[in-house]
Phi, psi and omega in degrees: 000131172303148178274134174279120181208154184295148173306132179104336183254016176290143179278119185254142173282350179267096187264154178297324178298322178291320176299313184294312191265332185257015189230139173240173168235129180270137184217158167046065174295145173213156173231139175233099190064236178264359177279142177243135177238158173198164174257140177247121166269125191243100176296335179283354173244037179069025179088016183296146170261107179258130175273122178260145176228130175252121182284163175301334183276004174098352184283147181235137174209170180282137185262350175228156180301155182299337187271357183254153181231110190276080184212124178264157176248014170304134190055016184064327185272337174077218186095161182055047189266353179217164183210120169291135187222082184069238175273355180254170178225128174259136182209162171270128178269130191297321190300313182243358176062019175270160179266139180234163172238120173261129181267179190289344179274355176092016176260144184244137180234143180291131179254315179236100193273346188291133176285154176084359175249133180243146179229152179201161172065044182295142168221164185253137174245081193291332177295333186248009177049053181209166177250152176235138187206167167283131178239134174244114185265113181257020191276336184260181178276162184074203183294146177292161183252126183258149185196169162260123189225158172261145179236122181244094187298329180277335178223082185309320183299341182271353182283182178137180184292133171267320178210134179203189179109340171264173183283328187216150178221153177200163169052058168297128179222125176269134176304153181303330179270004182065015184267345183222134174255134173244156177196167180252148175209152175204170181230164174296147004267009183289146162268164187293338177273355171277304182196116171225148184249140179258122181239157175226150175209145175291148177259121180293169176300329180274000177095351175280166185258137177277192184303125185272154181224136179282130181267316178196168175098178183084165171066039175088014180246122179262126174249131170228164168049064166290140177212143173267131174288166183304327182266015168089022174263144182265120174257160177195170172248130175236152174250031179306332181266003187099355178219143179288110179234163183279137175224166175216155178249117180224127180061033177085350182254146175261128179231143177287133177257342171217154177211081181238155172278068188202165182253117181264017178201169180233162178303141186268072176283337181229163179281159167066028172287151185209126179244002180204158179201155183262109180292326175207181176295339184251359185218136177248136171259131184215165176227144179223156183244132179225123179049044171080004183235135180277139175237135181260137183209165176248141179222129175295133183288346177267359181115165180126188188287149172271122184248117182285140179263133179292116187223145175277002189259130177261354173226125178226130177221166171070043184290129178214165181211158178178149179061023180084003181232177181220162178220161181193166171264126180239137179222157176214161181306326189254002181224149181293153177301147181223156166276115189249136171251131185240131179252108176303325186291324181254340186083359180294134171242116180247129178274120184273322184207137172254155183282341176238144180267354184248152175256144180255126176306130178311326178295349179241019180248123178272117179281122179290138183248125176296131181234143170244148180212150178287142176229193188293153174076020179069018182265172177238136172247173189228159176192180173242125180253126178249118172276149176303140185211119172198113179306333184277351188222157169218156183271154179297150182302139174086350181275144176250150185279150168298157181241133170247120170273125175254136180241120181285164179278191175126269013269008180271029174274202173193147177282156187232166180269010170291168179303120182248097188292331179290318181293321176292328176306311183282316183299323181285351176259352174110013172260142167281149179227134173245111179263108197270131163259077187292165174305125185122338181286157180271154171118354186231017176093163185298320182300316177299312183297335184269358177299333180279352183295125183068002189232019178291135185093356180233295179296317178294325178291313179302315184294316180299315180293315183295322176302316184293315181300318178304313180293326179288323177298327180275002180076018183271337183217166180276114183300331181272001180230059178249127180238166179220140182220145179194161177239142180067242177301322176295329170294323180295318179300316179302308180296325175295318176301321182280336179277327189244357179226168180239029185285321193252151182257003179190155180219152180224110180255119178255106181048044185273159178277132175244337182235103186295323180295317173301322179295320182292330184268328191260334190289174187283167184307313186304318180259006187297341177236010180304319186288348175297323182276322185282327183237297184167164179301138178248133013270358187307320175252043175312324182303325177290321182293325175292312184301326179263004184266121181298331180298337177266005186225042184295340181294344178280341182281133179229000189228164182295149179220142173240141179242136175237128187216132169280135184278350177248021179284118182268341178284305174239095187297155184306331182295340176294312181288326175301308179302316180293310171306312179298318177299321183287324178295317179300336178270353183083019174280131173306123190221143171228142181227122173243120180245146190233116175293142181075359178262147179248226183270091188109132183267140190236352181261141187303312188294331181279326181294317176297316178300319181300311182296315183286331179286326179291318178298311180307314185299312180295320180295328174289316181293314188267353172075032172250141179279112181292144174288339182280145171280097188257136172289133181299156173241128180298114174247106183293132179085006180228000000 
């Protein structure tokens, strides 16, 4: 018989310690022949990014020495931080941002020794014995300078910029015969999902580039993920129809390979994202997102029908191929994300590595339910709803659960149907969770993504509040006990909901933006003009920045707030959280501020991940008045 206990006070097997210490994050799958590579983000090693290599015989070992951390800071968010090169791996070491080569014996040698240069999205040019990469030059004053550059480890004097002059570059890709280089580029104030161009240029005998030509993109068209097919045709993903679909360039003409109301890509916040790969010259393995769910499919490289593959995974990212097989990261609501090896010949899917080492009893797993709800302007918004679920407990008759609304970052990101340990952490304790895909999120087409243009702090706020209200109207949650939490852009939405609406009774901001003007002035190059699209040009529309900034509207706050902030965050610096917390304390609002040394934008260390989870639960228990079953270290909450 289940034990009767108040919502929020259920004893859960999903502990913060297990989430922090028993979980890794899988990133950047690659294949080199039959070898499979990937990165493991390991909180128990101080947030280190370790490169793993699986040999054809099934053995797995580390591909770089333990004292190295394969993480680049190009665009601050990184990605594309390593490259298999035969028996070696070339990678960016986080501490100094230099390139190193690790050999099969586990020794690392410096490849690019100069300070002030960062590299990402590496490819190999074997005929010319060099590497090609996106390079970000921090040696001068002002904004760093981005370019596509060559690195020649054996002849350093032969390296240098191949193409430059624009604000941003990504995805250098060399044709199979080495004769042509393709790349992406864009300029302020666009982000790559707003407008990016695909260019190609012949490679001369000396390695320099001949006259370049634009293939596609620009003018409101976003191009991502260019790749060469084995027979030398250039493929890419474009949203020219309003949805990111696959295209190829053949005989100088561009033709559509898919035409779905679905997304074959996600916003390029990091380098080296991949939603398709060539399993052979005649077959493409791809994934697309529709209504928040990933689908895996096969596509004939010569054209033809898209054939969906029966797969247990509802989230698929990082598709890569080699040796006639493919690999990807696959996730589903009830199981941890896994590195999956797929054999197209047999259909076998083998999990090589999971993100969590612990199993969760099915009786304590809440299956996320896609929900749609009406929002402003007669429109519809989306989210995933987790009902409280714990086979060992039931609530007293007539009680309704507290609600925690979770707001993803980006803001052009999206929540997914893969295992969400934070949502399960709360649902198994008796809280309902709504993970909102507000207007501006990816996965619902360009028009949905562009709802946020000029409306950041309005549309996202409306959607988060309307989703919560809808659940309360349906009697699924307690209207008096609704809280909101989010990180980065999600933290901004959280604070904006508290400043400009009265929907929520508590809020939790993880490294969230409180001052839009400060963000526009202080943030790094990649996002320095992002707010031009989300709010308006700065400083011409400074009035909007002040109008949308929670720091200038402290009078609107009426409920307790907790802040979590990394002290080395360059994207949302610590002064934003400190100023906001000080202003709320001065007004007499119950406030807590937890700062973490050594953390940047997003927490990567196990002890800090655990502290954040437990502190947020403690905070909600105090505000909503339920006794937590966990033994939690108290959090100083001024005014409560």
